[in-house]
N, C-alpha and C positions, 0 to 999 in steps of 0.2 A: 382535283381528285381527292386529296386528303380532306377529311370531313372536318369543317370548322366547328368548334364547340368550346364553350367556356367551362364546362364541368371537368374537373381533373380526371384523367384517364390513365389506366395502367398500360404497360407495354403491350399486353395482349389485346386490350381494347383498341389501341391505335392500329395495330397490324390488321386486326379483324375488320375494323371500320374502313380501312383503305382498300379492301378487296370485295366490298359488297357490290354485286351486280344487280341484285334484286332482293327486296325484303317484302314481307307481307304474309300471304297465305303459306302455311307450312314453314319449313326451315328457310333460313337465309341462303341465297345462292351466292357462293363465294367464287372468285376467280382464283385459279391455281397457277402460280408462276412457274413452278418447277415440278416435274414428274419423273421419278426414277422407277425403272422397270427391271424386273429380273425374271428368271425362267419358271419359278414355282407358282406365283399367283397371277400370271398373265395369260396362259394358253386359252383359258375359257373366255377371257376378255376379248382377245383378238378374234376368237371364233364368233363371239357376239357381234362384233363390228362387221365381220364378213357376212354373217347371215342377214344382217340388217342393211347391207349395202352402204355402210358408213366408212369414212376415212378418218384418219387421225387429224384432229382440227389444227393442232399446233406442233408439228414435228420439231420445231426449233426449241420447244420448251420441254422436250422429253429426252432422257438419256438412258440407255439400256446397257446392261452387262449381265454376266453369269457369275453366280457366287455360291448359291446354296447346295447345288447338286454335284458340282464338279470335283474330281479328285484333286488332292493337293500333292500328289507324287510328282517327281521331276518331269518337266516338259521338254527335256533335251531332244527326245525323239518324237515330239508332237508333230503330226501331219494334218490331222483333221479330227473333228469331234467323233465321227463314226468309228474310227480306229482306236481312239484314245480312251474313251469312256466305256468301261467294261459293262457296267450295269445297264441293262436294256431300258428300264423305265427312266433312269436319269438321262441316258443318251437321247431318248425320245423327246424329253422336255427341252433339252438344250438345242437339239436339231429343230424342234418346232419354233423355238425363239428365233433362231437364225433365219428360218423361212419367213417368219412374221416381220422381222425388221427389214428384210429385203422387200417384201410385198408392200409394207406401209411406209417405207422410206425414212427409217429412224437411225439416229446416231448410235453406234453399237461398239462396245469394247469387248471383243471376243477373246478366246483363250490364247490366241497368238499375239495379242496386243499388250504391250507393257503397262498400259493404263487400266487393264482389267483388274477388278478387285471387288471387295464388298461394297454394295451400293452406298452405305453411309460413310464410307471412307473416301471413295472416289469423288463424290459430289463436292465435299469441301476442298479436297486437294486440287480440283480443277477450277475452283471458283464458280462452279455451277450453283452452289449454295451461297446466298448473299443475304445481308441483313434486310429485314422488312419484307421478305418474300413469304409466300405460302408454298410449302413443300409437302408433297405427298408421295407415298410409295406403298405397295402392297406388302408391307412389313411393319410390324408394330414399333420397331426401334427407329423409325423415321424421326422420332422425337429427338434424336441425336442433333439434328440440324438446328434445333432451337438454341444451341449454344451461340449462334450468330445473331440472335434477335429475330429469327425467322419463326413463323407459326408453322410447325412441322408435325405431322401426325400420320400414323399408319391407317391403312384402309383395306377393305376386302376387295375381292376380285370384281364384284359388280361395280364398285366405285372406281376401280382401275379402268374398267370399260367406260364408265361415265366421264372420267377426265379425258381419256383418249378421244372420245366422241365430241365433247363439249368444252373442254378445258375449264370446266367449273365443277362445283360439288355443292349439293345442299347440305348445310350444316346448322345445327342448333348452337346457340351461343352457350359456351361453357361458363362456369363460375370462375372467379379469380381466387387463386391461392398463392400465398407468398411464404417461402421457406427462407429464413434469414440465418446465415451462419456467420457469427461475429467472432473476431479474435484471430490469434495466430495458431496455425496447425503445428502440432508437435513434430519433432523429427521422426521420420518413418511413417508418417500418416500421409496418404495420397488421396486423390479425388475418389478412388474406388472405395476407400474406407469411409469417406464422407458420405457418399450416396448410400452405402449399405447401412450406415448409422441412421441416416434420415429415414430410410424405409423401415428400419427396426422401430423407429419412434412413431411413424404415422401408420404403419401397416400397409399391406398390399391393396387395401381398399381406401386408404386415407385420402387419396387424391381423386377418387371417382367423381366424374362430372366436372372436373376442374382442369384448368391449365395452371401449372405451377411456375411461378417466377422465382428463380433462385437468386438471392441477393445477399448482401453483407460483405464485410471486408475480406473474409476468407475466400469467398467466391471470386471477388474482384482480383484477388492476388493470384488466381490460377491461370495457367497457359490455356490457349484455345483447345489443345488436345485434351487437357484435363477437364475443361468445361464440357467438351463433347461427351466424355465418359459419364458425367453427372446427368446431363440431359438425356443421354441414351437410356438410362435406367429409370427415368421418371415414370415410364409406363409400368415398371415394376411396383411403383407406389400407387398404381391405379389411375394415374392422370391421363388425360387426353393428349397432353403435350407438356414439355418443359421448355422454359425460355430463360435466357440471360441477356441483359441489355448490352448492345455492342459498345465498345470503347476503343482506346488506342491499341490495345492488344489485338482486338479484332481486325482493325484497319491494317495493322502491320502484317498480320497473317495473310490477308487477302491481296495485298499490293502485288501486282505483277503476275497473278495467276492467269492461266489461259482465258478464262471466261469472266474475269473481274472487269470492271469498267476500265477503259483506257486512261492512261495518264493524261493529265491536262484538264480541260474543261469538264469532260464527262466524269472523271474521277472526283473532281471538286464538287460537282453537283450531287453525285451519289453520296459522298461523305457528308455533305451538309444535311441531306435527308436522314442518313443513318444516325447522325448525332441527335436528331429529334426523337429517336426511338428509345425512350426511357420513361419510366412511370412518372407522372406529374406529382409534385408534392400534394398531399391530401387525397390521392387516389385511394379508393376504397377496395378492400379485399374481403371476400366472403370468409376466408379462413386464413389465419396467421399462425405460423409455427416459428419459434425462435430457438436456436441451438447454439451452444457455446462451443467454439472450436476446440478449446482445451479439454472438453469432455470426450473427444474422439481419439481412440488409439487404434492400431491395426486390428481390423475386424474381419470376420469370416462367417459363413453360414454353417449351421449344424443340421438343419432339417430339409424339408422338401418345398419350402416357400422362401422367396427372397426376404421375407420379414423375419425369418428364423435366424437371427444374427446373434453373435456373441463375440466379445473381445478375445483376442488370442490368449490372454492370460486367464480366461474364464473356463468354465466346465460345461459339459453337456447338461442341459437343464432337465429337471424332473417334471412330469405332468402336474405334480402338486404345486409347481411354481406358477401355474396358469389358472385363470378362472375356470370354473367347472364346465362351462359351455364349450371351452376350447380343448379340454383334456383328451377327448377321443381322437381329435386330429393330431395332437402331440404324440399320443401313444402309437398311432399309425405311422407317423413320421419316424419315430425312434426305431420301430420295428423294421421299416423299409431301409433306413440308413444303417442298421446294424450297430447302433450305439447304446451304451449303458449310461443312465443318468449318473452324474457326478464325476464322470471321467474327465480329467483335464484335457483341454483341446490339444495341448502340445504333446500328448501321448498317443494321439490318433495317427496311425500309419496310413500311407497312401500307396496306391498301385500305379497311378498315372498322374502326369502333370500336363495340363493343356494351357498353352499361351496363344491367344489370338482373339478373334471375333470383332464385331463392330464396336464393342465396348473398349477393348484394349489391344487392338492390332496395329497401332500407329508407331511411328519412329520413336516418339518419346517413351512409349511403353517398352520398346525393345531396349532402349538405353537404360531404363530403370532396372530391367532384369540383368542386363550385362554388368551394371555396377555392383549388383549383389554378388555375382560370380567372382568378379575381380576383388571385391572386398573380402570375400571368404578366403580366397587364395592368399591375399596379403596378410590377413590376420590369423592365419594358421587353421582356418576352417576346412571343410571338405572342398575338394577341387573338382569332383566328378559327381554326376548324377548317382544317387544312392543305388546300391545293388538291388535288383528286383523291381526298379521303377523305370517305366518308359516315359520320357518327357519329349514333347513335341512343341515346336515354335512355328506358327503359321502367320506370316505377314498379311496385313489387311489389304494390300494391293501390290501390283507388280512394281510400282514406283517406290513403295515403302521397302520392298525386298531389295531393289536396286540400290537405294540409298544406304540401307543397313549393310549391304555387302561392301559398298565403297568405304564405309566407316570401319569395316573389319569386325562388325558385331557377329556376323555368321561364324567367323573363325573362333571367337570367344565361346559361342554356344556349342559348336561342333567339338571343340577341344574338351569341353566339360561333359560331352555325351548327349547333348540335345539333338533331336532330329530336326533338321532345317528344311522346311516345306515350301510349297508354292502357295500363292494367294487364294483364299476362299474362306467360306464360313466354317468348314471343317467340323471339328468335334463340338462346336457350340451347340448344334442341334442334331448332329450325326445323321444327316441325310445322305452323306457320301460314305466311303468305307471307313472313315475315321470315327470309330465308336468305342464305347466301353462295353465290356462283357458283363453278364449278370454278376453282381456282387463286387465288381471292381470299384475302388474309391479313387476319386480324381480331385486334385487341387486345380481349380479352373479360373481363368480370367473372364469367363463368359458372363452372361447376365441372368440365366435362369437355372434353378436347381430342382425343377419339377421331377416327379417320378419318371424315369425312363428318358429324360430329356437328351442325355448324351449317349443313350443306348439302353435297350430293355434291361431293367434290373440294375443299371448303373447308379452309382452314388456320387453326386456332385456337390462340391463345396466351393462357393464363390469367394474370391479374394483378389487382392491387387497383383499386378505382374511381379512386383518385388517379393511378395509373400509366396507366390507360386514358385519362383526361382529358389527361394530358401527351402521350401518344402521338397522340391525335386532333389536338392543337394543332400538333405538330411533324411529323406524318406518318411518324414512325418511333418505335421503342421508345426511351424517354427516362427517365433517372433523375429521378424527380419532385423529388428534393432540389435539383436545379438551379433550380427555380422557387421552392421554398418556403424554402430556407435552413434556419434554425433555428426557423422559426415555423409549421411544418406543423400543429401541434396547436391553433393559435389560431383563433378564429372568423373573423377576417379581415373583420369588418364585417357578417357574416350576421345576419339577424334570427332568432334561435332562439326558438321558441315551444313551449308545452306541448302534448303530444299530445292531452290530454283535450279541448282545444278543438275537436277534429275528430271527436269521437264524437257527431255531431249526429243527431237523430232521422231515421231512414229507415224507411219502411214496406216490409215484404216481403209477398208474397201470403199470404192466409189459408191455414192448413193444412187439408187435407181430412181426413175421418174416417179413422182407421186401418183397414186391411183386416182382415177376420176370417180366422182360420186355417181352411183348408178341409181336412177330413179324409175320406179315402175310406171308404165304408161298410164297417164291420166291421174297421177298422184303427185302432190307437192312433196318435197323432201320431208317436211314436218309431218304430213299425214302418213307417209310411208314409214317413217321412223316410229310414229305412234303405233301403227298397226303391227310393226315387227316386234315391238317391245311389250305388247299387251298380252303376254303369255303367263303371267303369274296366276296361280290358283286363287280364287276368291276365298276369303276367310269370313264366314258368317257365324255359324255355330259348329264347334268341334266337340264331339262327344265320344267318350270311350274310357278305357282303363288308363289310370295314371300311375306311372312308375314312381315309387317313393325313394328319395335319396336325402341324406342328412349332412353330408360333408360340406364344409366351408371351402371357398377358393377352389372349386372344381375348375381346373384350367383347361385351355384348349388342347394342350398336349395330351391331357388325360382323355378328353373327348374324342380326339382323333390323332394318334401318334404320327410322327413325321414320315414313317415309311409309306403311309398312305397318301401323302401329298404329291407323290410322283405320278400324277394322273393328268390326262388332257381333258377329262370330262368332269361334269358336275354331279354325275350320278354314279350309282354302284358302290357307295361308301357305307351303306347301312350295316353290312356285316362287320365293318371295321370299327363301328361306334364303341367307345370305351374299351378298346382292344386290350390294353394292359391290365385292366381290372376285370374284364369279362372273360378273358382266356388265360390259360397257363402260358407264360412267356417261353417256357422251354418246350412244351409239347403242342401248343396252339389248340389244346382241347378246351371246350367251354367249362368254366368254373360253375358248378351246380348251385352255389350259394349266391351268385350275383343276380340281382333283381331281374335284369332283362333276359336271363336264361331260365327263369321260372315262370310257370303259368300262374295267373293269367297275364302277367306283366310282359311276356314275350311279344304281346300284340298291343303294347301301349301306344296311344296317340297323344298322350299328355305326360308331362313330367313335373313332379312336385318336389322341390328341394328346400329344406328348411335352413340350409347354410347360406350365408351371404356370398356375394362376389362370384356368382356363377359365370363361367366363360371368361375369366380373367386370363391374361397372358397374350398369346399371339394374335395377329390379325387374320390368321388363316380362315377363310370363308368355308373351308372344308368342314369345320365344326358344325355349323348349321346345315350344310349339305348332308352330312352324315346323319344328323338327327332327323332331318326331313325325309331322307331316303329310308330310314328305319320306319317312319310313319309318325314321328312326333312333331306336331306342328305348333305346340304351345308349351313353354317352360314357365313355371311359376316359381319365383324365388324372392328373397328379401331385396336383392340387388344384383346387378349384372356388370360385367366388364363392358366398358363403353363401346369398344369396337365390335365385340360379339353381339351386343344389343342392336347396333346398326345393321350388322350383317343379317340378323334374323329378319328384320323388317324388309331388307332387300330381297329376301327369298319367300315372302308371303307368310312368314311365321310371326307369332306373337310372343315376345318376351314380357311376361306380366309380373310387375313388381307388386307384392302384397304385404300387408303387415304380418309380423311374426305370428301373432295369435291366430290369424286366419290360415296361415300356412300350416301351423300345427294341427288345426282341425282338418284341413284337407289331407295332410299327411296320414292322419288316422283313417280317413276314407280310402285313401290310396292303398295303405297297408292291408286293408280288409278286402282289397280287390273289387271295390265297388265302382260303378261308373260315375264319372263327373262330366259336366258339360260346360264349355266356355262359350257364352253368348256375347259376341263382340258388339253386335248391333244394339243390344240392351245393356251392355257393359255389366254383366253379371256372371259369376261362377255358380252354376246350379248344382247343388249337392244332392246326394241320393236320399231316399227314404223320407222325403218331405222336410228335410232339414232346411232352415232358412238360407236363402241364397246369399252370396258374398258380392257386394257391389265393388266396382273398381272404375277407374278413369284412365283413358288412354288419350294421348295427344290427338286432337280432332282431325288434323291433316293425316297423320299416320293411320288413324282408324278409317278415314275415307278411302285411302289408298288400299288398305287390306281388304276392306269389304268389296271394293270394286276391281281388285286385281290389277291395280295400276303400278307401273314402275316409274322410276325417276327420270330416265333418259328421255322418254317420249314427252314427259311433262316439261323438262328443261328446254328441249328443242323448240317448244312453242314460244320461247323468249329469245330466240336467236338474235333479233335486232338489238336487244339490250346487251347481249354479249359483245356484239360487234361495236356498239357505242362505247362500251367499257374499254375494249382493246384500243380504240382510237385514242382515248384519253390516256391510257396506260403508256402508249408509245410517245406521247407528248411529255408526260410528267416523269416517267421512268424509262427513258429510251434504252438504257443499258440492259434492260431485261429482254429485249427483242434479239433473238439469236439468229439474225438473218444470214450471217456469214456461213455457218455450218449447216444452214437449212436449205441452201440452194441445191437443187437436184443435180445429180451427176458430178458434184464437186468432190475432190479428194479432201479428206479431213486430216489436218496436220496439227499435231501438238508441238508447239514451238517453244524454244527457250524464252524465259521471261525477259532476258536482257536485250532481246531484239525488239525493235520498234515495229509492232504489227497491230493490226486491228484486233479488238478484243475477241471477236468471234471466229477468227481463223484458227483452225485446230492443227 
């Protein structure tokens, strides 16, 4: 199964090569070992399966939970989803997920299960995430799992459906990028500071088209939880994924977890393979970035992009500090954030403090914040959350919450005035009631500071858990080293316990029988699948008015805010397109100056953007759905976020990358309200008034699929035999990846203490 080769390969090359089912025409077909599913990006995927009469190919490779929509209020009186979740649209999505897991026979951690939590926290803590695997989820922060030496990346809803149906995914090979951090980190500097510093260096588009391998002595010295925080935010640097080579720290973390390989021969075989997962000497990288650990101090963001970083001892920057091409974006960010250039960051006051998310919702993060509180008390600092500040702590999973309470961390937080919550995504993206109000400023451990990310009009500053704790106590951004001195790495009297004590038995609902595949009379499954999926509109020539836009880094939160993700449909989102900049967030009235609210651009079928990195951020396929529903089928820009670009192709849309000079010319045409035509067959943009056309090239296979209205699932199912052959080899070479124990229909799923001798797949 492993590909023999004499050429030096990177870690990414090795994992990619080991999962090739088929290569040749179009993208490479990769086998996906692990699939995590949640309530927001899955309803339309399950409906697609249902409409096509398909079943889930590998239930044993799929793990389902709820996290984005659910309330984080106390569950002491929880009876069922219907009575507990107040918001109707959130309740509908969670209820739909529960119906879907029953119908399709999937393992599910619901709200009454102690193992429920954020997808990217429960995967590693259960041992579902393993080195050398491919891991996917309908969430951009799937890159978290790359900390284990896995190839992990976020996908859109169409790709969620593709994996459920085929356990594979067509993927283009990414470029190799290495970020090396050498040296010793200073006291008070955490992995969150490291990754924010890296993003500040490379920018939010620095890793576009790449998989980043994080390397160097500073990275090797980090714990698994710290490594997860770094890989989690590789997507904020524009990368497809982030990876760290597995080592002794990785193996120790995984030993004895419910879904890790069993002790003995199986573990030895797995570990031997895992030890081969490191880049070979002489392996080539397309991009190399080297950073000195000593250059990093506690860091936070000032603006509306994760690249807008500044050291805590710094000041709010001035537009004059940036190249002229970036100044309009900087001015907009400062206006939105309500900041004045030159203001010391330590003078900026906050209204709220949020601690949680898939970036920093683990037990190590909880301990870090608790140490700050104890140190402040010991050294004569503030002992309570500052007056006028609301501070909340949201554990990343039920097991993290259970362990934190056993260590007494919740008592430390409550005594200091923090609100101790239940597991969920919470205010990270504000899809549940945990949100900022317009104008409120928040110190946040989350991963994105986009406009409106944590609530319409809310102002988010990203930083480490320790820095959030310090800000909550003082009411303003504070250098955490003032509290900790030279002892920030010490336990500070905390009771540190072993995680395995909290893998206590928890029963989950019995699994229903797997549904049978329904085949229309007279059709083979492949033909039926192809017919059911042949519904994409053909893209030949799209002609019409083009909406002109100039901003860089137009993110998916801006294209479609989170409140519109609570839908079970792919349609009806056109009115919500660009909601936060198209409408007044207080009155919901259209803003007359926004381009799509003005004639003739209110009927645009094309969009021209001169700023790079269009569609960066989330994996939400709702962004292209909203554009498509509005009537825009082609976006022209200098570059695109990787996941957004893929999602466009999945919906019969063309994300067209053009040189800056050509875009400037088209922007002038669009601003004048003139018609433009995109001729995909002849690969030309036809300009008005006899101006010379602009030629472009598109991947030949993508072009073929768009012109003929083909989708990937039907095409993939034509290679069913190759998938089956791959699975046979996979079971022989990597038997620990087959989850036969918890896949048996009708079986109760038990999570067992690791100290008992049990089969790896018994839950």
